[in-house]
Each structure stands twice: as structure tokens, then as C-alpha cells.
C-alpha positions, 0 to 999 in steps of 0.5 A, a space after each residue: 933327858 929330864 926336860 924331854 920327859 917333862 915336855 912329854 908329860 905336859 903334852 900328855 896332860 894337855 891333850 888329855 884335858 882336850 879329850 876330857 873337854 870334848 867328851 863333857 861337851 858330848 853331854 852338854 851339847 848333844 845337838 851339835 854332835 847328833 848330825 855327825 852320826 850316820 843314820 845307819 847306826 840308829 838313835 844318834 843320841 845314844 852314840 853321842 853319849 857313848 863316844 862322850 864316855 869313851 873320850 873322857 875315858 881316853 883323856 883321863 887314861 
């Protein structure tokens, strides 16, 4: 069972790192994410930044 627990921990760290990486990209490359935001939501920049914070929080959590 130790091997399975270790694998799950490695996967959690890997995918957490991926979420943090994409979250940081929301701040460093907002222009790439802005066209994805539906116009009905208003200013796309604020939504890109909010989702970046949420993705970083998910990755760290």
C-alpha cells in the first residue's frame, strides 16, 4: 500500500504544479486568456485574474 500512496502523492504534486503554472500564466499572459471569457461577463481582464487566483489556490491546496 505504501507504493500506491506514494504514487498518489506524486500525482497530486504533479497536477497541483500544473494548476499553479497555469494560474501564474493568467497573470503573465492575460491576452491569451481574455478572448475565452464570454462578453456577457463584462471586463475580461478581471475574470482572467480572478480565475488565475483560483487556479493557484486549487494547485496549492
